[in-house]
N, C-alpha and C positions, 0 to 999 in steps of 0.2 A: 503495501498500500503506500501510495506518494506523503511524503512528509509533505507538512503545512507548507503554504508560501512563504517560503521565506522574507516579503519585502512588506513593512510596516510602515508607512508612509503617510505622514496628516497634511492637510491642505497647504500649512504657510511651508511644508519642505517641498512642495511642488512649485514653488514659486518659480515662474519661467527667469531663465536671462532676459533681459532688456532687448528687446532687437534691433536700438541703434548699437550699442555696447558691442552686441552678435556681430555686428555690419561693419561698425570700427577695429575690432580687435580679426576679422578675415580678410578687410582689405588691408591690413597692417602690417598681415600673412604673406596676402597672394601678391601686392604691388611692388613691394621693394625686390632690385634684380630683373624689375623687365624693363628702368631706364636705365643708359651711364652706362653700361658698360659692352664688353666684345665676347662673343661668341667662348663657352671654355673647353678646355682640353678636358676628356677625350671626346664625347659622345655627343657633345654636347655640338660642338664647331662640325662634327660629322654631317649631325642629321639636317645642319644648317646649309650643310654643302648641298648636299640632293633636293632640299628645299629651293636653295638659291638658282640653282641651277636650271632645274624644273621650269620656274616662275620666267627665266631671263630666256627661255627656249634655245638653250644650251646642252641640252639632253630631251629624252623619250619622258615622255609621263607612264610609261608602261614597263620602260627598263633605264632608270634612271642613272646615270655612273659620274664620277669624279675621278677624272684622272683619268678616267679610261676604266675606271674600276665599278662593280654594277655593286647596285644596292641588299641586302639580306633579304627584300621581299617582304619587309613592312611596307608598302606604298600608301596605306590608306594616312596615317600619317604627314607624311611628304607631300600628299596630295590634297590634305589640310593647311597646310603650311604656304605652300605655291600659290594655294587661292588666295588667300592673306595679301600676299607680297604682290600680286597681280591688281587685285582690288585695290589697294592702300598704296598702290605708285600711281606717280613719283611726291605724293606726299610724305607719303611717312619710309625713311629708308629703309633697305630690305633686313637688318639684322631685330629691330623693334616690330617690324610688321611681321615678320616670321614666329617673335615669341609672346606677340599678342593670341591667337587662342590658343597658344599651351596654357597662356594665363587663365583663362576663359574654360580651357579643360581644369588646370587643379580647382577652379572656384566649383565647375561642375559637381566633381567626385566629391568635395567637403559638404555641398547643397544634398547629392543623393546622399551621402550616408547620412545627414541629419534625416534623410525623409525614410527612409532606410530603417533607420534605430526609433522613428519617431511612430513608423505601421505596426511595428512589433512590439513594440508599447501599449499599442491600441489594443494588442490580442486579449482574450479571456484571463490564458493559461501568464499572462505578462504581471498581469494589475496585484496592487498590492488586497492584501486581505482588510476586508470593512470593520470599524470599531464599534464596540460594542453599543456606544452612544453618538454613533456619527463622529462627523471632523474629518475623515480619512481622504485623500487625495481623488477629485475630481480626476476621471479615467484622462479627457485632452487636457489639462495642465499637467496629467504624471508623464504622461506620452510627450508632449514637449519639455518636460524637465529631463527625463529620460534621453531625448535625443542632443537638447544641447548637451549635455553630460557627452556624448557620441563623437559630437563633434569638436572638441573640447581635446578630448581623448586623442583623436587625430591629427590636429596643427600642434600637439604637444610631443606627437612622435619625433622623435630626432634625426630620423633616417629621412623623412619623407622633405627635409631642410631644406636641404639641395640638390638632390635629384627631383624633387617637386619643383623645382622652377628652371628647369632645364629645357632646352626646346629639343624632347626627346622624342621615341617610338611608346618609352613606357609610361608617357604620361596620358597619351589614347588608349595605352590597357591599365592606366589606373582609371579612368575614367568611365571605364566601360565595366570594370570590376563592381567599383561602387553603383555603377546603374542595373549588374545583373542581379546584385544584392538586394538595390532597391524591388526591382524586379520581383524574386520570387518572397519581401516581406509585403510588398503588395497585396498582392496573390493571396496570400494565407489570411490576410486582412480580408478578403472580398472585393478589394476593385478589380475591376475586370480588365482592367490594361495590363494586370503588372506582370502577365506571363508573356502576350505579347512582347512589352519592354525586357526582362530576361532575355528574349528570343534574340530581337534585336543587337544587345548587347555581347551574347554570343559570336553574333557574326562580325560586329566589330571588333572585339581583340582575337579574332582569326584572322581579319586583315589589316591588324596589324602588328602582325608577325608573333601570334601565340597563340598557333593552330590547335597545338596539342593543351596546352589551358585550358583552352577552348571546350575543346570534348571533352575532358574530365572536369570540369563546372557542368557540359550539360547533364551528364550523367548524374554526376552531384545533387544536381536540384531536380532530375527524376526520382532518385530515391528521398531526398527530404520532400517531396510533392507528396511521395505514398504515404508519408505519416502522419495519420491523423488529422487527414485531408479530405474532405467528400470529394468530389468528382474531378479527382486527382488527374484521372486520364486526362485531360483538357489543358490542365498546366504540363502534363507531360509532351502530350502532341507538340506544342506550342515550340518546347526545349527541342524537342527532334528533330522539327522543322529547324531553329536554329541552327543545330548541328550540322543537315545535311547541305544548308548555304553557306555556312561557313567552312565547312570543308571546302566544296566549291570552290568557293573566291579564295580559299588558302592556295587550293591547286592552284587556280589561274594566274596568282600573282609568283606563285614558287614563293610561298612562305612557309613549308615544309622545313625546319631546318634541325638539325641534331643539335640541342645546346647541351645536353648532359656532360656534366664532369665527373672528376675523376678524386677517390683519396690518397695518397701514397703516404700518409702518417697520420698515427693517432693524434696529433697536435690537431690538427687541421678540427677533428672533431671538436676538440675543446674551442678552438676557435669562432664553431660554429654559436658555442654559447654566449660568449662575451659578445659576439655580433651581434644577436639578437637580445640582450642584457640592455645594451643603450641604446640598438637602431629603434626597438618599439619602446621603448621606455616612454610613458608610465606604464604603455594600454596592455605590455603581457600580463603584470603584477598583477592588476585589473581585473585581467580575461582569466586568470587561474581563481584567484577568489569568485570571480560570477561559477566556473565549474565549480568549486565548491559546496557555497552557497545552493544552488541551487541543482546539486547531482544526484538527488534523485528526479526530478525535472528535465534532466536532457534532454530527452523527446519532445519536453515542450518547441511552439512555433519558434518563441522570442528567444527561444537558445540555439536548438537546433539549425535553423537555417545560417545563421554566422558563424557556427561552429562545421559546420562540414563545410563552406569555403573557405572556412581560414583555414581548418586542415588540409585540405587540397594544394591549397598555395604554399603551407609549410612545404607539406613533403615534397614540393615542386623546387623549393629552395635547398633543399636537403639533395635533393637528386643534381641537382645543377652546383653544386661545392660549392653551396653556400652567396650564390649571385646576390651582390645586394643587390638589385633591381628586380631580384624578382620576390624580394622580403616584403619589398615595396609595397609588391601589388598585395601581399597578407593584412596592410595598417587595415582600410577600410573595416573587414571583418573584425578583426581584432577590439577596432576602436568601438564597433557593436558592441562586444562581449563586456568589452570594461566598463561600458554603461552602468549595463546590469550589477553591476557590483555596488552601487551609489547607495541603493535604497537598502545594505548590506551593512556597509563601509562601519567597521567600528571607528570611536571617535578616536585613537590611537594613532589607528593606521592614516586617518587623516591628517592627521599632526603632524605626524612623522612627515608625508608627504606634502606640508604647505611649509614644514621650516626647512628642507631638504633645497623646496625650490626656491626660497625666499633667499636662501644664502648663498648657494650655485650662482644663482642667476643676477643677487647685486652685486657680486663680486666680476662675476662676465662684463655687468656693465661698466662698473667701476674700472675692468681694465683696460676696454676699451675704449674708454674716456681719458686712461693716462699714455696709453699705447697716440690718441689722436692728438693730446699735449705735444706728447713726443716727435712728432711728424710736423705739427707746425712753429714750433719753438725750436726744439733741437733741444728740448731737454725734461727729460733725463737724457743725456747723452747715451749713454751706453742700450736705453730701446730702441732710441734712433737710428743708434749705429745697425743695429740688430735688424729694426725693418728694412732698411736700405741695405744689407747682406742676404735678405732673404729675397728683397728683391726690386734688385738695381737696377736704376733709370726710373724708376714710377714717375710721374708727372703728380708731383706735388703741388695742386692747384688747391685755397680756399674756395667754397662754397656757399653762399651765404644762407642758398635754399638746403641744402645738405644740412647745415649746423642747425638750422632750424627746425627741424624734421627731429633730429635725432636730441634735440631738448624736449618740440612735445615726445618723443617717445618713453624719454628714461622722466619724464614729470609725471606720464600717464602711471609708469611702473609703479614710481614711491606712494602713488595718492591709491592701486591695486592692493602694493600691499600695506598697507595702514587699513586700507576695509578687510581688506581679509583677517588680519590680526585684531580687530576690533569685535563686533559682537552678533558681525552677521554669520551664523552657524546655519543656518535650519538651510536654506538650498540642496537640492541634492547635490549639485555642480561645482559645490562651492571646493570642493579639494580637485579643478581639475582647472581653477580660474589660474591659479599662480604659475603651472608648468605652463600653460597653453599662454599666456601673458607673457612669461618669461621669455620661452622661444621666438615670441612672434615681438619682442623688444628689441631681445639679439641681433637678433635679422636685420631689424630696421637701422641698429646703429652699426651695423657690417655694412652694407648696403648704403650707407651712406659717408658716416666716418670715418671705413676704413676703406672703402671699395678699391679710392686709386691703388696702393699699391697691391692688393687682392687680384685687380682686375689686372695688371699686369704680371703677376706670381701665376694666375688661375689660364691667365690665353696666352696667345699664338705671337700676340703682337711685337713683340720683343726679337723672336728669333728669326719672322721676315725684315726687321730692320737692320737687324745685322745682316744677312741673307745682301740685304739691298744695297751693301758699303758694296757687294762682289758682283753683282747680277742685277746689269742695267734691265728695268721695268718692260717687262714686255717680252722677254726673252724668253725660247723654249728650255724647260727645263727636263731631264729626264731623272725621274726619281723608282728606280723598279725596288719591290722591296719598303716603301714607306707607307707607315702608316696613312688611314686614308684624312685625321686629322690635321697632319701634317701638308698634306697636298691642298685639302681646300682652304687654310691657311694662308699657303703658295697663292692658291688662287682666288683667291675673294682679296686678302689683305696687301699682297704682293704684286697682283695684276699680270703675275701668270700664265703663260702657257707649257701644263705639265703631262708630261706623260707617263704616269706613274705602270704600266705594263709592259713596256718594252724592256729589252736588256741593254746595257751599258755600250756590248759589243754592237747590235743592231739598230739603237735608234738615231735619228737626225737631228737631233737636239744638239745647241753648244755648248748648253752645262749638265754635268752630271753630279745629281746630289746622292751622297749614300751616308746610311748611319755607320758608328763606328765598328758595331758588330762586322758588318758587312766585306767585304771582299776587296783588299783596292787592284780598281782594275787598272788592265792593260793598256798601252799605248792605243789610242794616240790621243790619251785623258792626262790633263798634266794638272796638279793638285795644287789648287788654290789658297784654301785657307781652309780653320774649321773652327768652326763657332759653336754653342750651344745657347740653350734658353739660362735663362735665371740662375738655373739650378741645377744639378743631376746630371751622370754621366748619361742616363738616357734618354737624355736630347740634348744627344751631340752628333752634329751635321758635317760630313766632308764636302767642299767643294770640289767638284771639279771645271777644269777649261778644255776642252777640245782644242789638242795641236798642230791636229793638221787637217784637211777637206773634208769636210760631211760626208 
């Protein structure tokens, strides 16, 4: 026999997060990093290369290339980015135009995660127990409070911070997973269009480079809908249709690629534990608490849906030997699971999360300001020297707008800490306000105060500038074996014509670029210079010039 519902929630505890505060927090998370930076290495600039080449007509929509190197089959994300570049050109420069749809996809993933948690919390099995004399939370208010907690848990996840702000196919996959989760949740709540939405998500996931994951989720969805669900065959039919169309689309686009990893040492397994510990913090901890508190109700819809999706994606992450981009896809269902821990969270556990967040993020904010002062004034001299060493040649430009935004974010953090450490102990989502707010504020500070050295260190701009001292603009460069990210940097930032598929002995280009690990070419190539990026031997590039006739 099932145990009683562990959730006891009063109407006061079901107070929703003010919508304006939720909108500001979401904007502070999504918008920083959208403006004022170059594409970063390696996946960010690689995807941008295919997008801009498609948009500017330098390659085919169905078989895009950069430097002659074909894409990996994830064509839907490239099409989305290329469409925005074309529509917004020439009013918006290509890097920003390509980044806008992916920022919208991040916002969509956040929104759909909220609605998935909302529909699951509206189900009868998720509702808190009624009080003997009334005063329990109203169903809609309770569902909104749970959904607010899920959104905060997703924003607070450290692993989403950088990967969620890149221009990569994984952003489309993340939005598709959130859409799939929403579709299953809405279908269980009786929303007619829930199953078709889940079916569409399967197709989008397959067309964005993850067809195997799409097929697995379709199978899991069929199993989930069969658990305590009337007329489950209708939902199963929609999911089956999505799987068929998704498989056909993936086949047509050449998206079936083996990305399974391998384990060479036991230390890799230990590394997985460390990875998820920080990557999915604090969602994983709260998700485990949810499973424990609801352990005799695991077949209930609000648990089995996110648990089935999260388990599938975590299995994919393990099979891919700890790919951080695969783990990112598991964050929406983990966040939804985490939200159902809030009605049962002990006061001591909530206090521990609060105080950890206060100390960690306050120190991080203060550190950001200390480095900013060192960058602008040269004091402390040691910190200024360390920044210059890590990112030599970065443009130290003062921006009043960046400073104003950083000050506003810092004041908002101080106000949030004061609010949380006061007497506001009742709302369900209270324990996730500081983690989510701290992540958003720190990201805002990094993208304003510390953006110049970070952008210089994370992009290929400095490498291209060094190569430009040796090779004139517009020259033909042979770059056999060079990474796609570097090829894109040479093409877009350097303005070179790059051939990355022809060998040194067969190319007709005047210049040749090789990494240090590659074999020194024979005549007629003459060594010119060795250039490196800001730091690291893995970014060393040797430059050769043709000594004889081509």
